[in-house]
N, C-alpha and C positions, 0 to 999 in steps of 0.2 A: 803530115804537114802541120796539123793543129792537134794539140794534146790538152785535153781538159784535166786539170789537176784537182779542182773541186768546184762544187756548186752548192749553194745553200739559199736560204730565203733572201739574203742580202747581197751576196757577192758570187761572182763566177771568176775563175782564174784559169787562163789558157797560156800555154807555152807554144810559140811558133817554132817549129823545128827546122825551117828552111829559109832561104832568101825569098823575098817577095818580088817576083819579076814576071814579065809578060807570059812566060811559058807555064807558070803554075798559079798565077794569082786568081784565076777563075775557080780553081779547085779550093783554094783558101777561102774565098768569099762564100761559095756554096756550102762548104763544110761548116763554116762559122755560123751562118744564119740558120742552118738546119740543126745545130748542136743542142740548143737548150731554150727554155722559156726565159726570156730576158726582161720581163716586165718589172720595172722599178728596182733595178739592181745596178750595182757598180760592177763593170766588166773590165777586168784586168787582163791586158794582153802583154805578155812577157816576150820581148824581142831579144833577149840576151844570147840566143843561139842564131840570130839573124845577122848576117854580115853585110847584106846589101839589100836595098829597096830601090827599085826603079820607079818611074812615073806611074806605071800600072799598079804597083804595090801601094803607092801613095793614094791613088784613086780608090783602091779597094778599102783602105783604112778610112778614107773620107766617107765612102758609101756605108761602111759599117757604123761609123759615128752617127750618120744621119738615120740609119735603121734603128740604132739604139735610142736616139732621141724620140723617135715615134713610139717607142715602148716605155718612155719616161725613165730611161736608163742612161748611164754615163760610161764612156770609154776612158780608161786610164791606161797609158802606155808606160811600160816598165823596162828597164834594162837595155836601153839603146846604146850602141857603141859610139865611139867618138866621131866616126865619119857620118853615121846617120844623124847624130846630134847636130853636127855642123850643117848638114844638108837641111835639116828641119829649121834651124835658126836662120840660115841664109834665105830660105824660101818663105819664111814667116809661118811655117807649120807649127812651130812651138806656140804660136798664138791660137792655132786651131785645135790642137790636141792638148790634153792634160798629160804631161810627162813627169813621172816621178822616178827617183832612184830607189833601188832596192832597200837602202837604209831607211827610207821614209815609210816603207810598207807597214811598220809597226803602228803608225798613226792611222792607218786605214783598215788593218786586218787584226783579227784576234790572234792570240798566241797559238791556238790550235790550228788556225789557218796558216800561220807562218811556219809551223812545224811540218804541215803537209807540203809546203813549197820546199822546205829545206831537205826533205827526204828525197827529192828528185835529183 
């Protein structure tokens, strides 16, 4: 469900391999918070392989965002498809989450980190 691509002192990068819906979202949340030390990091969640997010998935992303804030970290969402992007905008979630496109990753990550993502 969740695949960690890299983690260092500054950044963590995950790819979500499935849709986020009621049937699996508790596994996603539990796997996520158990995964790494998140203190003072930028946490990138790549949703480019995620086709659908239901309200349970949105709730889990909000919980993760709050969890990361307690760790002085920040959630950045990458690679959302057109339908998820539309849903985020219509519901105002684009104001809740930091959403960036993959082209803008170069302003957030080092070339070495970008190459680790590209190898996937």
